[in-house]
KETOR-645051 format. One record per atom (N, C-alpha, C, O, CB): residue number from 1; residue in three letters; atom name; x, y, z. Coordinates in steps of 0.1 Angstrom, whole numbers, plus 2048, in hexadecimal, padded with zeros to 3 digits. Atoms other than C-alpha are relative to their C-alpha. Last residue first. Glycine has a CB too. Example, Ala and Ser with C-alpha at 12.3 -4.5 7.8 and 13.67 -1.06 7.14 Angstrom:
2
> k, r, a, east, north, up
> 2, Ser, N, 7F7, 7F5, 800
> 2, Ser, CA, 889, 7F5, 847
> 2, Ser, C, 7F8, 80B, 808
> 2, Ser, O, 7FD, 816, 809
> 2, Ser, CB, 804, 805, 7F2
> 1, Ala, N, 809, 7F4, 800
> 1, Ala, CA, 87B, 7D3, 84E
> 1, Ala, C, 809, 80C, 800
> 1, Ala, O, 813, 80C, 807
> 1, Ala, CB, 7F6, 800, 80C
! end
This chain:
82
> k, r, a, east, north, up
> 82, Unk, N, 809, 805, 809
> 82, Unk, CA, 7C9, 83C, 7D0
> 82, Unk, C, 800, 7F4, 7FD
> 82, Unk, O, 7F8, 7EF, 7F5
> 82, Unk, CB, 800, 805, 7F6
> 81, Unk, N, 7FC, 7FE, 809
> 81, Unk, CA, 7E8, 844, 7EC
> 81, Unk, C, 7F4, 7F9, 7F6
> 81, Unk, O, 7F4, 7ED, 7F7
> 81, Unk, CB, 80E, 7FB, 801
> 80, Unk, N, 7FE, 80D, 808
> 80, Unk, CA, 7DE, 840, 80F
> 80, Unk, C, 801, 7FC, 7F0
> 80, Unk, O, 7FC, 7F1, 7EE
> 80, Unk, CB, 7F5, 7F8, 804
> 79, Unk, N, 80D, 807, 808
> 79, Unk, CA, 7E3, 862, 81D
> 79, Unk, C, 807, 7F3, 7FA
> 79, Unk, O, 813, 7F0, 7F7
> 79, Unk, CB, 7F9, 80A, 7F2
> 78, Unk, N, 7FF, 804, 80E
> 78, Unk, CA, 809, 86A, 834
> 78, Unk, C, 7ED, 7F4, 800
> 78, Unk, O, 7E8, 7EB, 807
> 78, Unk, CB, 815, 7F5, 7FC
> 77, Unk, N, 808, 80F, 803
> 77, Unk, CA, 803, 874, 854
> 77, Unk, C, 7FE, 7FE, 7F8
> 77, Unk, O, 7F2, 7FE, 7F6
> 77, Unk, CB, 7F7, 7FD, 803
> 76, Unk, N, 80E, 804, 802
> 76, Unk, CA, 816, 894, 85E
> 76, Unk, C, 7FD, 7F3, 7F3
> 76, Unk, O, 802, 7F1, 7E9
> 76, Unk, CB, 7F9, 80E, 7FB
> 75, Unk, N, 803, 80D, 805
> 75, Unk, CA, 834, 89A, 874
> 75, Unk, C, 7F3, 7FF, 7F8
> 75, Unk, O, 7E9, 802, 800
> 75, Unk, CB, 7FF, 7F6, 80D
> 74, Unk, N, 80F, 803, 7FF
> 74, Unk, CA, 83C, 8BE, 87B
> 74, Unk, C, 800, 7F0, 7FB
> 74, Unk, O, 808, 7EE, 7F3
> 74, Unk, CB, 7F5, 80C, 7F5
> 73, Unk, N, 809, 807, 804
> 73, Unk, CA, 85F, 8C7, 887
> 73, Unk, C, 7F6, 7FE, 801
> 73, Unk, O, 7F1, 7FE, 80D
> 73, Unk, CB, 801, 7FA, 801
> 72, Unk, N, 7FF, 812, 7F8
> 72, Unk, CA, 86B, 8E7, 892
> 72, Unk, C, 801, 7F4, 7F9
> 72, Unk, O, 806, 7F7, 7EE
> 72, Unk, CB, 7F4, 7FB, 80A
> 71, Unk, N, 805, 80C, 80A
> 71, Unk, CA, 879, 909, 88D
> 71, Unk, C, 7FA, 7F2, 801
> 71, Unk, O, 802, 7E9, 805
> 71, Unk, CB, 808, 7FF, 7F9
> 70, Unk, N, 7FF, 80F, 7FA
> 70, Unk, CA, 875, 927, 8A3
> 70, Unk, C, 7FE, 7F5, 7F4
> 70, Unk, O, 7F5, 7F4, 7ED
> 70, Unk, CB, 7F4, 7FC, 80C
> 69, Unk, N, 7F4, 808, 807
> 69, Unk, CA, 87A, 949, 890
> 69, Unk, C, 802, 7F4, 808
> 69, Unk, O, 80E, 7F1, 80A
> 69, Unk, CB, 80F, 809, 7FF
> 68, Unk, N, 7F1, 801, 7F8
> 68, Unk, CA, 85F, 959, 8AD
> 68, Unk, C, 80E, 7FA, 7F9
> 68, Unk, O, 818, 7F8, 801
> 68, Unk, CB, 7FF, 7F6, 80D
> 67, Unk, N, 801, 7F8, 7F6
> 67, Unk, CA, 84A, 969, 891
> 67, Unk, C, 80A, 800, 80D
> 67, Unk, O, 813, 809, 810
> 67, Unk, CB, 7F3, 7FC, 804
> 66, Unk, N, 7F6, 7FA, 801
> 66, Unk, CA, 853, 957, 874
> 66, Unk, C, 7FF, 808, 80A
> 66, Unk, O, 807, 811, 808
> 66, Unk, CB, 803, 805, 7F4
> 65, Unk, N, 803, 7F1, 7FB
> 65, Unk, CA, 84D, 938, 885
> 65, Unk, C, 801, 806, 7FA
> 65, Unk, O, 80B, 801, 7F4
> 65, Unk, CB, 805, 805, 808
> 64, Unk, N, 800, 7F3, 7F6
> 64, Unk, CA, 857, 91B, 875
> 64, Unk, C, 7FB, 807, 7FE
> 64, Unk, O, 7F6, 80A, 7F3
> 64, Unk, CB, 809, 806, 802
> 63, Unk, N, 80D, 7F3, 803
> 63, Unk, CA, 84F, 8FB, 862
> 63, Unk, C, 80F, 806, 80C
> 63, Unk, O, 819, 801, 812
> 63, Unk, CB, 7E7, 7FF, 806
> 62, Unk, N, 7F8, 7F0, 7FF
> 62, Unk, CA, 868, 8DE, 858
> 62, Unk, C, 7F6, 808, 801
> 62, Unk, O, 7EE, 808, 7F7
> 62, Unk, CB, 80A, 806, 7F3
> 61, Unk, N, 7FD, 7F7, 800
> 61, Unk, CA, 855, 8BE, 853
> 61, Unk, C, 809, 808, 809
> 61, Unk, O, 80C, 805, 814
> 61, Unk, CB, 7F8, 804, 7FE
> 60, Unk, N, 7FB, 7EE, 7F7
> 60, Unk, CA, 853, 89D, 854
> 60, Unk, C, 806, 80A, 7FB
> 60, Unk, O, 810, 809, 7F4
> 60, Unk, CB, 809, 800, 80C
> 59, Unk, N, 7F1, 7FF, 813
> 59, Unk, CA, 844, 87F, 839
> 59, Unk, C, 7FD, 812, 814
> 59, Unk, O, 7F6, 819, 81B
> 59, Unk, CB, 7F6, 806, 7DB
> 58, Unk, N, 804, 7EF, 7FF
> 58, Unk, CA, 829, 866, 84C
> 58, Unk, C, 80B, 806, 7FE
> 58, Unk, O, 815, 7FF, 7FC
> 58, Unk, CB, 7F9, 807, 80E
> 57, Unk, N, 804, 7FC, 80F
> 57, Unk, CA, 823, 841, 84D
> 57, Unk, C, 7F7, 810, 7FD
> 57, Unk, O, 7EC, 815, 7FB
> 57, Unk, CB, 7F5, 7F4, 7FC
> 56, Unk, N, 7F7, 80A, 808
> 56, Unk, CA, 838, 836, 86D
> 56, Unk, C, 7FB, 803, 7F2
> 56, Unk, O, 804, 801, 7E9
> 56, Unk, CB, 7FE, 7F0, 805
> 55, Unk, N, 805, 805, 80B
> 55, Unk, CA, 82E, 855, 882
> 55, Unk, C, 805, 7FB, 7F9
> 55, Unk, O, 80F, 801, 7F5
> 55, Unk, CB, 7FC, 804, 7FA
> 54, Unk, N, 7FE, 807, 811
> 54, Unk, CA, 842, 85B, 89E
> 54, Unk, C, 7F2, 7FE, 7F4
> 54, Unk, O, 7E9, 7FA, 7FB
> 54, Unk, CB, 806, 7EF, 802
> 53, Unk, N, 806, 80D, 7FF
> 53, Unk, CA, 831, 86B, 8BE
> 53, Unk, C, 805, 802, 7ED
> 53, Unk, O, 802, 809, 7E4
> 53, Unk, CB, 7ED, 7FD, 808
> 52, Unk, N, 7F4, 80C, 801
> 52, Unk, CA, 849, 889, 8C7
> 52, Unk, C, 7F8, 7F6, 7FE
> 52, Unk, O, 7FA, 7EE, 807
> 52, Unk, CB, 80B, 7FC, 80E
> 51, Unk, N, 801, 808, 7FF
> 51, Unk, CA, 834, 8A9, 8B8
> 51, Unk, C, 808, 7EF, 802
> 51, Unk, O, 80C, 7E8, 7F8
> 51, Unk, CB, 7FC, 804, 7FB
> 50, Unk, N, 808, 7F9, 7FB
> 50, Unk, CA, 844, 8C7, 8B7
> 50, Unk, C, 7F8, 7F8, 805
> 50, Unk, O, 7F5, 7FC, 810
> 50, Unk, CB, 7FB, 808, 7FA
> 49, Unk, N, 80A, 807, 800
> 49, Unk, CA, 867, 8BB, 8B3
> 49, Unk, C, 7F5, 805, 805
> 49, Unk, O, 7F7, 80A, 810
> 49, Unk, CB, 803, 7F6, 805
> 48, Unk, N, 806, 803, 7F8
> 48, Unk, CA, 882, 8D2, 8B6
> 48, Unk, C, 7F3, 7F9, 7F8
> 48, Unk, O, 7EE, 7FF, 7EE
> 48, Unk, CB, 800, 80B, 808
> 47, Unk, N, 80B, 801, 7FF
> 47, Unk, CA, 89B, 8DC, 896
> 47, Unk, C, 7F4, 7FB, 810
> 47, Unk, O, 7FE, 7F5, 815
> 47, Unk, CB, 800, 7F9, 7F5
> 46, Unk, N, 7FD, 7F5, 7F0
> 46, Unk, CA, 8BE, 8DA, 89D
> 46, Unk, C, 7EB, 809, 801
> 46, Unk, O, 7E5, 810, 809
> 46, Unk, CB, 814, 816, 7FA
> 45, Unk, N, 7FA, 803, 7F9
> 45, Unk, CA, 8BE, 8B4, 88A
> 45, Unk, C, 7FE, 815, 80A
> 45, Unk, O, 7FE, 817, 817
> 45, Unk, CB, 80F, 7F8, 7F8
> 44, Unk, N, 812, 801, 7FE
> 44, Unk, CA, 8AD, 8C4, 868
> 44, Unk, C, 802, 7FC, 811
> 44, Unk, O, 7F9, 802, 817
> 44, Unk, CB, 7F5, 7F1, 7F3
> 43, Unk, N, 80A, 80D, 7FA
> 43, Unk, CA, 8D5, 8D1, 867
> 43, Unk, C, 7EC, 7FD, 808
> 43, Unk, O, 7E6, 802, 812
> 43, Unk, CB, 80B, 7FC, 80E
> 42, Unk, N, 7F7, 802, 7F1
> 42, Unk, CA, 8E1, 8F4, 858
> 42, Unk, C, 7F1, 7F1, 804
> 42, Unk, O, 7E5, 7F0, 802
> 42, Unk, CB, 800, 816, 810
> 41, Unk, N, 80C, 7F9, 7F9
> 41, Unk, CA, 8D0, 8F9, 832
> 41, Unk, C, 809, 7F9, 80B
> 41, Unk, O, 810, 7EF, 808
> 41, Unk, CB, 7EE, 7FD, 7FD
> 40, Unk, N, 804, 7F0, 7FA
> 40, Unk, CA, 8E3, 8F4, 813
> 40, Unk, C, 7FF, 808, 80A
> 40, Unk, O, 803, 814, 80A
> 40, Unk, CB, 7F7, 804, 7FE
> 39, Unk, N, 80D, 7F8, 800
> 39, Unk, CA, 8E4, 8D0, 813
> 39, Unk, C, 805, 80C, 804
> 39, Unk, O, 809, 80F, 80F
> 39, Unk, CB, 7F5, 7FB, 808
> 38, Unk, N, 7FF, 7F5, 809
> 38, Unk, CA, 8FE, 8BF, 7FF
> 38, Unk, C, 7FC, 804, 809
> 38, Unk, O, 807, 804, 80E
> 38, Unk, CB, 7FB, 802, 7F4
> 37, Unk, N, 7ED, 802, 7FF
> 37, Unk, CA, 909, 89E, 81A
> 37, Unk, C, 801, 811, 7FA
> 37, Unk, O, 809, 819, 7FF
> 37, Unk, CB, 80B, 7EF, 7F1
> 36, Unk, N, 7F7, 802, 807
> 36, Unk, CA, 8E0, 8A0, 821
> 36, Unk, C, 80C, 805, 803
> 36, Unk, O, 80F, 80D, 80C
> 36, Unk, CB, 7FD, 803, 7F5
> 35, Unk, N, 7F2, 807, 7FD
> 35, Unk, CA, 8CA, 8AE, 838
> 35, Unk, C, 803, 7F9, 7F1
> 35, Unk, O, 7FB, 7F9, 7E8
> 35, Unk, CB, 7FE, 7F3, 80F
> 34, Unk, N, 7FA, 7F4, 7F0
> 34, Unk, CA, 8B0, 8C9, 832
> 34, Unk, C, 80F, 7FD, 806
> 34, Unk, O, 818, 804, 80B
> 34, Unk, CB, 7F4, 7FD, 811
> 33, Unk, N, 7F9, 7F3, 80A
> 33, Unk, CA, 89F, 8BB, 811
> 33, Unk, C, 808, 806, 80C
> 33, Unk, O, 809, 813, 80C
> 33, Unk, CB, 7F2, 80D, 7F8
> 32, Unk, N, 7FA, 808, 80A
> 32, Unk, CA, 896, 899, 82B
> 32, Unk, C, 80C, 80A, 7F5
> 32, Unk, O, 818, 809, 7F3
> 32, Unk, CB, 7F1, 7FA, 7F6
> 31, Unk, N, 7F3, 7FB, 7F1
> 31, Unk, CA, 887, 8B5, 845
> 31, Unk, C, 805, 7F5, 7F5
> 31, Unk, O, 7FE, 7FA, 7EC
> 31, Unk, CB, 7FF, 7FD, 818
> 30, Unk, N, 7FE, 80F, 7F6
> 30, Unk, CA, 86A, 8B8, 82A
> 30, Unk, C, 80C, 800, 80A
> 30, Unk, O, 810, 80B, 80F
> 30, Unk, CB, 804, 7F2, 7F7
> 29, Unk, N, 7FB, 80E, 808
> 29, Unk, CA, 862, 8D9, 820
> 29, Unk, C, 804, 7F8, 80C
> 29, Unk, O, 805, 7F9, 818
> 29, Unk, CB, 80F, 801, 7F4
> 28, Unk, N, 7F1, 7F6, 809
> 28, Unk, CA, 861, 900, 82E
> 28, Unk, C, 805, 7F2, 7FA
> 28, Unk, O, 810, 7F2, 7F7
> 28, Unk, CB, 811, 80B, 80C
> 27, Unk, N, 7F3, 80F, 803
> 27, Unk, CA, 83C, 900, 840
> 27, Unk, C, 80D, 7FE, 7F7
> 27, Unk, O, 80E, 807, 7EF
> 27, Unk, CB, 7F9, 7F4, 7FB
> 26, Unk, N, 7FC, 80A, 814
> 26, Unk, CA, 832, 919, 84D
> 26, Unk, C, 806, 7F5, 7FF
> 26, Unk, O, 80F, 7EE, 804
> 26, Unk, CB, 80B, 806, 7F5
> 25, Unk, N, 7EF, 808, 802
> 25, Unk, CA, 826, 91E, 875
> 25, Unk, C, 7FC, 802, 7ED
> 25, Unk, O, 7F2, 800, 7E6
> 25, Unk, CB, 803, 7E7, 809
> 24, Unk, N, 803, 80F, 80B
> 24, Unk, CA, 804, 935, 87D
> 24, Unk, C, 80F, 7FC, 7FE
> 24, Unk, O, 818, 804, 801
> 24, Unk, CB, 7F7, 803, 7ED
> 23, Unk, N, 802, 7FB, 810
> 23, Unk, CA, 80C, 94C, 89C
> 23, Unk, C, 803, 7F0, 7F7
> 23, Unk, O, 809, 7E5, 7F9
> 23, Unk, CB, 80E, 810, 7FB
> 22, Unk, N, 816, 807, 805
> 22, Unk, CA, 803, 93A, 8C1
> 22, Unk, C, 802, 805, 7F1
> 22, Unk, O, 7F9, 801, 7E9
> 22, Unk, CB, 7EB, 80C, 80B
> 21, Unk, N, 807, 7F3, 801
> 21, Unk, CA, 824, 947, 8D0
> 21, Unk, C, 7F7, 7FF, 7F6
> 21, Unk, O, 7F4, 808, 7EE
> 21, Unk, CB, 809, 80C, 7FE
> 20, Unk, N, 7F5, 7F6, 7FA
> 20, Unk, CA, 83D, 926, 8DB
> 20, Unk, C, 7F1, 812, 803
> 20, Unk, O, 7ED, 817, 80D
> 20, Unk, CB, 812, 804, 7EE
> 19, Unk, N, 7FD, 801, 7F1
> 19, Unk, CA, 827, 910, 8CD
> 19, Unk, C, 805, 805, 80C
> 19, Unk, O, 804, 802, 818
> 19, Unk, CB, 805, 7FA, 800
> 18, Unk, N, 7F9, 7FC, 7F7
> 18, Unk, CA, 81F, 91D, 8AE
> 18, Unk, C, 805, 7FA, 80A
> 18, Unk, O, 80F, 801, 80B
> 18, Unk, CB, 7FC, 807, 803
> 17, Unk, N, 801, 7F3, 801
> 17, Unk, CA, 801, 917, 899
> 17, Unk, C, 80E, 7FA, 80E
> 17, Unk, O, 80D, 7F0, 815
> 17, Unk, CB, 7ED, 80C, 803
> 16, Unk, N, 7F9, 801, 7F1
> 16, Unk, CA, 7F9, 8FF, 882
> 16, Unk, C, 807, 807, 807
> 16, Unk, O, 80E, 80F, 800
> 16, Unk, CB, 808, 7F9, 800
> 15, Unk, N, 803, 7F8, 7F6
> 15, Unk, CA, 7EB, 8F9, 85D
> 15, Unk, C, 802, 7FF, 810
> 15, Unk, O, 7FD, 7F5, 816
> 15, Unk, CB, 7F5, 800, 7FE
> 14, Unk, N, 7F4, 7FD, 7F1
> 14, Unk, CA, 7FE, 8EF, 842
> 14, Unk, C, 7F5, 808, 80A
> 14, Unk, O, 7F2, 814, 809
> 14, Unk, CB, 812, 80D, 7FB
> 13, Unk, N, 7F6, 7F7, 7FC
> 13, Unk, CA, 7E4, 8EA, 824
> 13, Unk, C, 808, 7FB, 80A
> 13, Unk, O, 808, 7EF, 80D
> 13, Unk, CB, 7FC, 80B, 804
> 12, Unk, N, 802, 7F6, 7F3
> 12, Unk, CA, 7DA, 8C9, 819
> 12, Unk, C, 805, 810, 802
> 12, Unk, O, 80F, 814, 7FC
> 12, Unk, CB, 808, 7F9, 80A
> 11, Unk, N, 80A, 805, 7FE
> 11, Unk, CA, 7DE, 8B7, 7F1
> 11, Unk, C, 7F9, 806, 810
> 11, Unk, O, 7ED, 807, 810
> 11, Unk, CB, 802, 7F2, 7FD
> 10, Unk, N, 80B, 7F5, 802
> 10, Unk, CA, 7FB, 8CA, 7E9
> 10, Unk, C, 7F3, 7FF, 7FD
> 10, Unk, O, 7EC, 806, 7F5
> 10, Unk, CB, 803, 808, 7F6
> 9, Unk, N, 802, 801, 80F
> 9, Unk, CA, 812, 8AD, 7E1
> 9, Unk, C, 7F1, 808, 800
> 9, Unk, O, 7E7, 806, 7F9
> 9, Unk, CB, 7FF, 7EE, 7F8
> 8, Unk, N, 7F9, 801, 810
> 8, Unk, CA, 827, 8AF, 7FA
> 8, Unk, C, 7FA, 804, 7F5
> 8, Unk, O, 800, 80A, 7EC
> 8, Unk, CB, 802, 7F3, 7FC
> 7, Unk, N, 7F8, 7F8, 802
> 7, Unk, CA, 810, 8BB, 816
> 7, Unk, C, 80D, 804, 7F4
> 7, Unk, O, 810, 80E, 7EE
> 7, Unk, CB, 802, 7FD, 809
> 6, Unk, N, 809, 7F9, 804
> 6, Unk, CA, 7F9, 8A0, 812
> 6, Unk, C, 806, 809, 7FC
> 6, Unk, O, 805, 80C, 7F0
> 6, Unk, CB, 7F7, 802, 807
> 5, Unk, N, 803, 7F0, 7F7
> 5, Unk, CA, 816, 889, 817
> 5, Unk, C, 7F1, 80A, 7F4
> 5, Unk, O, 7EF, 80A, 7E8
> 5, Unk, CB, 817, 80D, 800
> 4, Unk, N, 7F6, 7ED, 80A
> 4, Unk, CA, 813, 869, 7FF
> 4, Unk, C, 7FF, 806, 80C
> 4, Unk, O, 7F8, 801, 815
> 4, Unk, CB, 7F5, 80E, 7F0
> 3, Unk, N, 803, 7ED, 7F5
> 3, Unk, CA, 80B, 845, 80C
> 3, Unk, C, 807, 80D, 7F8
> 3, Unk, O, 810, 810, 7F1
> 3, Unk, CB, 80B, 800, 815
> 2, Unk, N, 7F2, 7F3, 803
> 2, Unk, CA, 811, 823, 7F5
> 2, Unk, C, 7F9, 80A, 804
> 2, Unk, O, 7EE, 80C, 7FE
> 2, Unk, CB, 808, 805, 7F0
> 1, Unk, N, 809, 7F6, 807
> 1, Unk, CA, 801, 801, 7FE
> 1, Unk, C, 807, 809, 802
> 1, Unk, O, 811, 809, 809
> 1, Unk, CB, 7F2, 803, 804
! end
């Protein structure tokens, strides 16, 4: 059975609030895009996890707060592919 990420595929919009200040968080893409030998970004391990529950069939996204400039890892539940 195949699964897809609704955020990566544009099937759902991201809506979550910053746990520190309550402002709307912005999706900055998949965590996997931030790590790797030639990554132009910092390590995704520098971000703290918003949710500590590990989702086996999901996608991890880096999100940030434009107000307080904090970054987090957000676990997105994958949808079953048609």
